[in-house]
N, C-alpha and C positions, 0 to 999 in steps of 0.2 A: 515572536520566533517568527521567521519569513516562510509565505507560504511556497509550500514544496510539493503539495500534492496535486496525506495522504495520504496504495495500501496496496497488504502485505503483500501495500496494494504494494502491503504493504504489504506490495507491497507490493517491487519487491522489487540489479535492474539493469561488462564490456567485453567482450567476443563477439565485437559486433561482424569480423570476419567471419565468424561462424553462421551469418545467417545469410543462406542463398538466396537467391534471387528465383524467383516462379515465374516459369514459363506459362504454367496453364491457366489457359482463357479461360474468363467466367463463362458459367452457364446458367440457366435458366432456375436452376435449384440451388443458386448458395445460400438464398433465406432459409431453406428448410437443412441445407447443410448443416449452417451456422448454428441454428437453434439446436441441433445434434451435439455441436460442441460444446454450447453454452450449457447442455445438462450433463454432458459430460464431465465437464470442470466441475460444476454445482455438487453431482453425486463424488468426485473425487476430493472436494474440499469437508464435502459433509463427514467425511471417513477420517477426516485428520483431527485426532488427539492433541497431540505433539508435533511440533515443526520449529525448526533452524533454519535459519537461512543466512547468508552471505551477501551482503549487498554494496551496491556502488551506485554513487548518483552525480549525476552532472546537472549544474546550472549554468546556463547560458545567460548573462543578462545582455538586451540587444540593444539596451539604452548605454549602460556604461560600456560595453562591448566587452565585456568578462567573462571567464570560464573557469567556474572552481569545481574542482573535484574530489568528493567523499568518498569514504570508506567505511564498514563496519558491520552489523553486524542486527536479527532479530531474531525473536523468538517465540513462541503461542503455545499456549496452553489453556485444554478447556477442559474447568473445573466443573465436575458433578453433571448432571443428566435432566434436560427436559429445560421444561421451562424455566428453572430456577438455576439453571446453569451459569456460571463463568466465564468470559471469555478473557484472558490472561496475556499479558504482551509487554514485552520490552523492544526496545529499540538504543541501539547505541551508533554515533555517524562521528568521523575524524576527519579533517580537511588533509587531503593528500601529504605527507612531508608533517604533519602535527604530531605531537605528541598526546596533546591533552583532547580530551572531546570537545566535540562544534555544537551538537544537539543530543538529546539525551532526553528519553521518554519511559515511563514506566504506567501500565495499566492494569489497576487489583483488579477491573471486572466493575467496581462503581465507581471510578474515581481514575483522573489521566492525571499524573504529576508531569510534568514539562520541565526540564531545567535550562536556566537562561546565565549560563556561564559571568556573559559579559555586569550582569545585576547581581550575579551573589543571588539568585533567587530559584525556589522551588515553586514554579505555580500547578494548584492545584484546580481541575476542573471536573465540578462532578458531570457522570457522562450521562448523555442523551438518552434518553429510551424509544427504542424503535423505529430509530433513523437509519433508513439505509442511504448514504450518499458519500461523497469523496472518492480519492482516486486510487488509495489501499484497499477501499471496500472492493477494486474492481481487481485487485491483486488477490486476497484472499477471502473475502466474506459475504459477498453477492448471490442469491439466490438467481435465474437464470429470469424467470418471469419479472423480477426486480432492476434487472439491468435493460430490459424491455421497456419495464414503465416510467424509468428513470432517462433514458439514452437512446438516442438513434445510433444504433449499430447496423453495421455490414462488414463483409467475409471480404474485406481487401486482397488479399491472397494467402496462398500453402504451395509448403514443399512439406520433402522428406522427413523434414525436422521442425518445422513450426507452422501453426495457427496464427492471419496477424489479424487483426478485428479493428476496423474504425471505429472510434467513441464520439458522439457530438453530444452535451446534454439537452435536454429538452426544454428546463426550466434556462435559457442561459442566463437570466440576471440573478441566480441567486447558485449559480454554479461555480466550483472553483478551477474549472478550466474552462476553454474555449473549445479544445477538440485533444484527439487523445490516441494513440495506437497501445491496444492492448497486446502481448504476444504471447503464446500458449507454448508450452512442449508438445509435439504429438506425440501421442501413446499415453503419459499420465498425466496429460492436462493443467500440470501445473504452471504456475506464471513465469516467463520467463524474462522477460521485460514490459514498461510501462514507459511509453514517452507521453509526454503533453505539452500544448501551448498554453499558454494564457492569453488575455485579452490583449496586453499590451506586446507581446509578440516573445516574452521571454520562455524562453525551453528548461524543460527538467526531464531527464532519463532515470529512471529507475532502472539498474538489472540485477536480476539474480540469477551469478554466475552456479549458486551450489546450494538445492534445499534437500532437506533430510527431513522425513517425515518419521514420526513413531520415535522421537529423539526423545533421550534420556535426559531431562530437565529436572531442576532442582527449584520445587514450588518455592522456595522464597525468592527466587531470584523477581519474583513479580509480587513483591511486599511493598507498603505502601516504605516509601525510602528516609531515612534519617536524616536529619538535617544537617549538614555539614558544619562545623565550626565558622564562624564570620558569615553565611550563609541567614536566608530569611526562608520561611515557608508564606505564602502567599496566596491565600482562598481566593478564586475568582467565582464571580458571581455569576448564577446557570446563563441570565441572560449574556453574558458575556460571546463573542466568537470562540467556538468551538477550535483548539489551538491546531497547530498544525507542524508537523505534518500529520495528519487521520492518523490515529491507532489503529493496526491491525486489527478489522473485528471479522468475527465468522457468525452468519444465520444459523438458526436451526433450523433442526428438521420440524 
């Protein structure tokens, strides 16, 4: 599956005309201000037990000079409390104009199941434990201190609607992307958009026009999928690269 992250980040990400341009000059206190925004974002995500979101994704391939737009949805649920809590997630995207899904993923809390329609396979990946990276984590999951640990971040600008944060991985040789911009809604601090660029110049933009917290979700949405007739389930060895896009994960308190 193509490397698209990531999350919640997924995720998580069109409404470009709504993004007003800021004319506020940068101030010496920008770094402290950004820390405050990251803390508010972390606190908001800690409060989330269920979440549903409408998503769009735009992929720009600079080599093939193509642009592909996807639309779909993502859902998240935290099952249980404390260290034993499970983070459940589901994601489905369709290429605009198509009726069948192009990408689909289900996270049961212990395994990530990635659908590969072209091969008629469901690939099962065991979830890595204690890992905090990946671009969809930037949408719906990281602690503020982990953001600072794994990325160089700076407050790019802000206006009455949004907070714009530029993100660069510190470990560039192991990163999913070369640079990114995370946009948070002012007030709610829920993610609105995540743009990122690969080392080869290809760009991906996740847009989250609609996010609903405390959504009423059916727990069965996150069950391990049944293998459709004519498909096969393919277990993937733990050392194999984590599937893309990364599952939306949320760090616990």
